[in-house]
FIDREN-709512 format. One record per residue: y, x, z of N, C-alpha, C in turn. Coordinates in steps of 0.1 Angstrom, whole numbers, plus 5000, padded with zeros to 4 digits. Example, Ala and Ser with C-alpha at 12.3 -4.5 7.8 and 13.67 -1.06 7.14 Angstrom:
BEGIN
494351325078495551235078496751325078/497851285071498951375071500051295079/
END
This chain:
BEGIN
870371272156868871372153868271432160/867571482168867071592178867671712172/867671782183867971962174867072032175/867272112162865872192157865372302164/864172252167863872362175863972552171/863972602175864372742172862472852167/862472932171861072982167861173062179/859673052178858373052191858273192192/857573312204857473442204855973392196/855073292199853873332190854373302177/854973162170855273202158855973372150/857273422159857373522154856373622150/855273632163854073752160853373752147/853473602152852173552134852973602124/854573582126855073642109855073802104/855273862119854873992121853874042115/852773992121851574052119850774002102/851773912096851173852082852473942074/852974062080853874142075855074032068/855173972075856173842069858073912076/858974002069859774012078861073962079/862073922082863173922079863774032080/865274022078866374142076866874112088/866874032096867574012111867173962123/866774022129866173992144867273922158/867673852160868473882172868073762180/867473912193866673862198867573892212/867473732222868973712234868073642243/868073662260867873612267867573652279/866873572293867073652307865573712304/864973692296863173722297863173842291/863073982295863074042287861974122283/860874072288859574082283859174032269/859573932259859473892250860373972241/861374032241862274092236861674202237/861274302247860774432247859174412236/858674292237857374292233857674252213/858574192211858874182199859774322188/860574372196861274512190859974622190/859474612202858074722204857674682192/856874582187855774542177856874592166/857874572160858574622146858474782152/858574812161858974942162858275022157/856674992157855175072159854474992148/854874912147854374832128855174772117/856074842112857074802102856474922092/856775042098856375172090855575242095/855175322085853575402089854875582095/853875622103854375762111855475832106/854675822093855575922080857175872078/856975732076858175672072858875662080/858675672091859775632105860775792107/860375902103861275992106862376012098/862575882084863475892076864075772077/863275662083863875502080863875422093/863775492102864075412120864875482126/865975392134866775452140866475322152/866575422163866575352178867875342184/868775272188869975332193870075212208/871675222214871175182226873075132225/873075012225874674952231876075012235/875175082245876375172251876475302245/875875312233876375482227877275462211/876875292207877175262196877775162191/878775152182879775012177879274912168/879674812164878674722157879374792142/880574882146880874932132879975032125/879175122135878375212133877075152128/876975052136875275002134875074932117/876474882116876674802104876674932088/877275062094877575102081875575172082/875275182091873575262086872575112084/873275022084872074922077872074882063/873674982062873774892047873675012034/872875122045871975232036870575172033/869775282023868875212016867675342021/866775262023865775352026865375462015/864475592024863975722015862675662017/861875682002860975662000859575552010/860475462010859775342019860575192016/859475102019859974972011861174942024/860674982037861974922047862875062053/863875002062864475102072864374972084/864175052096864474982106865075022116/865974932121867474952132866974892142/866774932156866974882167867674902177/868674802182869574812189869274782200/868774832209868474822224869874782232/869574692241871074682255872374632248/871774592234873074532226874274422233/874274392244875074322254876274392253/875974532256876574632259877574662245/877574582237878574642223879674482223/880874522226882074442232882274342216/882774412207882674302191881574342182/881574182177880774162166881274142153/882474202154883374102137882674212131/882474312132881374402118879874342113/879474322126878074252127878174112119/879574022120879373912119879873932102/880474042095881174072081879474072077/878674182081877474212074876574072076/875874042082875273902085875673792075/876673812067877073702052876773782040/875373942043875373942027874674092033/873274052037872574162047872274232036/871474362039870674432028869374352032/868374332019867274312022866174392027/866374502023865474612026865574692042/866874642048866874682061866274512070/865574622079865574532094866174562102/866874472108867774502116867674422128/867174492143866774432155868274422164/868674322168869374322178869374242190/868974362200868174302214869474292224/869574172227870474152240870274102250/869774132260869274112274870474042282/869674002293870673952303871673822303/871173712294871673622289872073582272/872573502268872773472258874373542250/874173512238875373622229876573492233/877873522232878573382234878673302224/878473192228878273062216879973062208/880873112214882073112210881573212192/881073342192881073422182880173362169/880173392163879973352148878673412142/878173512152877373602150875473532148/875873422157874573382161874073262152/875173212143874873092134874473182119/875273262118875173382107873873412105/873273462119871673542116870873402115/871173312118870173182122870073182104/871073192095870673132085870073232072/870073352076869673452069868473512074/868373522086867273572098866673482106/866373552118865673502130866573562145/866673392146867073422165866273332173/865973422184864973392190865873422204/865373292216866273322227864673342237/864973412245863673442256864173402268/863373282270863873212285862673242295/863273252309862473302321861873132315/860573182325859373072326859573012342/859672862340859272792352858172862360/858172802372857072862384855972832376/856072712374854672632369854172652359/854872722348854472792334853572922341/853572962351852773132351851573112348/850673032362849273032362849273052346/849172952338849072942323849373092314/850273142317850173272312849673382319/849473362331848373502335847073452328/846573322330845473292321845073332309/846473302300846473382284846373532278/847473562292847273692286845773752288/844873762301843673772306842873772295/842973612287841773572279841873652268/843373712264843273782249842473932253/842373962268841774082271840574062275/840073942271838973892277837873902289/839173882293838673872309839073732317/837973682325837973542331839073552348/839173442346840173432360839973262366/839573232380840073102384841573062389/841272942390842872892391843272912407/842572932417843273002427843773172426/842773222419843373402416844773342408/844773282397845973262390847173232397/847273102409848073112420848373172428/847773262436847973372442848973512434/848273512425849273612417850473582416/850573442409851873362402852973372413/852273342424853073272440853373402442/853073532441853573662451854073752441/854073732428854673852418855773752412/855573602410857073542404857073562382/858273492385858073502367859373652364/858973782375859473892362858373932357/858173862344856773882335856574062332/857474122330857374292331856674322341/856974262354856174322366855074272369/855074142366853674042363852774112353/852874152341851874232334851374312336/852174392343851974542344850974512359/851274432371850374372380848774372377/848474272365847374262357846674322349/847774412342847174552338846174642349/846974642358846874712374845074682378/845074542378843574452382842774502369/843374482358842174502345841474662347/842374762353841674912357840674882364/840874812374839674822387838274712383/838474662374837274532372836174652365/834974612368833874712360833374642349/832674692340832774682327831874582327/830774542332829874442336830074312340/831274322348832174212351833474192350/833574122340834974152334835773962340/835773992354836573862362837273892375/838373812374839273802384838973712396/838873762406839173672417839273672429/839573602440840273602449840473682456/839173782457838973902466839374012461/839374002443839774122436841374092441/842273982438843274012437843874052453/842974002466843674022476843574152479/842474252469842274422473842974482465/843374452449844374522443845774472443/846174362447847374342446848174312460/847174282465847874282485848074172489/847474032483847573862487846373852500/846373772505845273732518845073622503/843573632507842773542496842673392506/843273362520842973292527844373222533/845173292531846673242531848073262519/847873212515848673172506849073052502/849672972485850172862490849172822485/848072822473847372812466846272672481/846172792491845172722502845972642509/847272612515848172562517847972432506/847972442495848072322487846672242493/845772272492844172262495844372182508/845172242518844572212537845772072535/846872092527847571942525846571832518/846071852508845271782501844071712511/842971842515842271762530843071712538/843971762542844571692552843871732567/844071902561843571962573844672032581/844971972591846371992600846572182608/844772112616844772292613844972462608/844272422599844772482584846272502580/846572392580847772412573849072502585/848872432597849672532606849472642605/847872692604847972852606848572922592/848572822583849172892570850972922572/851272842577852472762579852872892588/852572932601852973022609852673152604/851973202594851073342588852473352576/852973252570854373262562855573282570/855873222580856773212587856973392596/855473442596855673602601855673692588/855073632580854973752567855573672553/856673672556857573622544857273672528/856973782527856473812517854973752509/854273712520853073682516852873502510/854273412514854773322510855373272519/856273182506857873122515857672952512/858772882517859172782512859172752499/859972872491860672842479858972862471/857772922474856672922469855772842463/855872772477855272632478855672462471/856972502472857472342475856972302457/857472362448856672342434855372282431/854272352439853572322438853072222448/853572162460853172072462854571942456/854971982451855971852444855271782432/854471872425853571872412852471832415/851971802427850671742432850971592436/852071602442852371462446853071352438/853671412430853971362417852871322406/851971382404850671352398849971232404/849871262420849371182426849771032427/850671052427851970912424851170862410/851670912398850670832384849870822388/848670902396847370822397847070672405/847870722415848270582422848370472414/849070462407849370342397848970322383/847670402383846870412372845770292373/845670232360844670092358843170192359/842970292356841870362355841770552364/841370482373841470572382839670602393/839170542390837670522393836970642394/836770692387835970832385836970992385/836671092385837071232380837271172369/837171172358837171182343838571092340/838370972347839170872343840870942348/841171032356841971062365842371182357/841271282351841171372345842071312330/841971212322842271152309843871092315/843971082329845170972330846071122331/845671242336847171332337846571422326/845871402314845971522307845371652311/844771672317843971772327842971802314/842871942317841372002306839972012309/839771992322838971922328838671832343/837571782343837571672354837671812367/837371902368837371972378838671952384/840071992379841371922388841371762396/840371702391840471572393840271572408/839271652413838771632427839771592438/840771732435841571672447842371532445/842971522436843371362435842771222439/841271252437840671182441840671162452/840471302461840971322474842171312480/842771322473844471282477844471132479/844071082468844370912471843570822484/842670882486841870882497843070892513/843571012514844571082523845571002526/846070992509847670972510847870802500/848370752509848670582501849570652496/849770502484850770532472852270502483/852270422489853970462498854070582505/853170672511853370792517853470882507/853070832499852970992484854470932481/855270852483856170802474857570852485/856770832494857970882509857671102508/856471132508856671252506857071332495/857171242481858171272470859271312475/859971202480861571172486861571282499/860571322506860571432515860671552511/860371572497860071732490861771772484/862271642481863771682474864471692478/864371602496865271632503865171812512/864071822517863871992520864272082508/864272042496864672142491866272142488/867072042488868372052491868672152497/868172102512868372152522868172282523/867072352516866972532512867972572505/868872482498869772552491871372522494/870772502510872172482515873172342516/872872252512872872092509872572022522/873972022529873971932543872671942551/872672092548871972222563873072322566/873972302576874572392581873372512588/872372512594872072622597869972612601/869472502597867972492597867572602589/866672692593866272842584865272742573/864372842564863472822558862272792562/861772892573860772862581860672692593/861772702597861772552604861772412593/862472442578862272372568860772342563/859772462563858572472558857872372569/858372422583857172342593858172172594/858672172590859972022591858571922580/858271992572857771922556856471952559/855772022568854672012566853871902575/854771852587854571802596854371642591/855871632585856071532581855171522566/853971592560853571502552851871442555/851571552569850171562574850471442588/851471372590851771282605852071142597/
END
């Protein structure tokens, strides 16, 4: 049987907003953004300001022990339905024995939030299994690069702000998968937008975040799709001189994704129209299918297969495999030359 999927960030937030509280929340993982979002929501929404004075405790793992925390958790709230205890930086607490004892019989009027950042709790500890039985265990994972544009679009949609695919990719490539920094930069962009035009464009990204609208990974992908040798080499040269603007590591996933999907289209029986391609790749609209129609004209199925193999080879070399001294810049040039010729 497949392993049971744990709760998602969205499902946890939905329950919290419906005031469906668990007695224990163990929040752990490498992505601090989701851990902070959940714990901050609990800190500001479970109790009223008056109730917090006597019933909410926020402490840090470096300053307390599990024994002290569980002693607090066994108390009962004063003039309130709940008491809330939030343990930040809980990875600094070494012994979890007292927590394990508490989790066998947690106090229902206590909401204990255990924030363990920079990794997961040691699998050999019983705390995770016990917490799952009585409450919520959430692993906050880093997003992959290819997931960032969707995250950006969803974040801005909640703010009722529109953004085009190119702007999404420009921001994702420049900032990367640190969601706290990413949302901070997006908030900075939001402040700059006029009230009568809530739309993020490449020009806005260039001005507010400092990414070139002409020399970025998205434009390099377009140049490769169009087989525009001059433009592709211009961008590669710019990247080589300005590593912060773009690098081998920022555009490899983008190119791999394109050629991988192009291979699927090449071998699909239904690929005559943009709508056919959109259906095959499960695209949200036929807008993105134009690139694959162009790609089929510029790259045969055989060449597409060779390019995918070459991207894998360059990716391995960029990580030091069978590559004693070739720089990332030279690997970048080697890959683009192979694709375009």
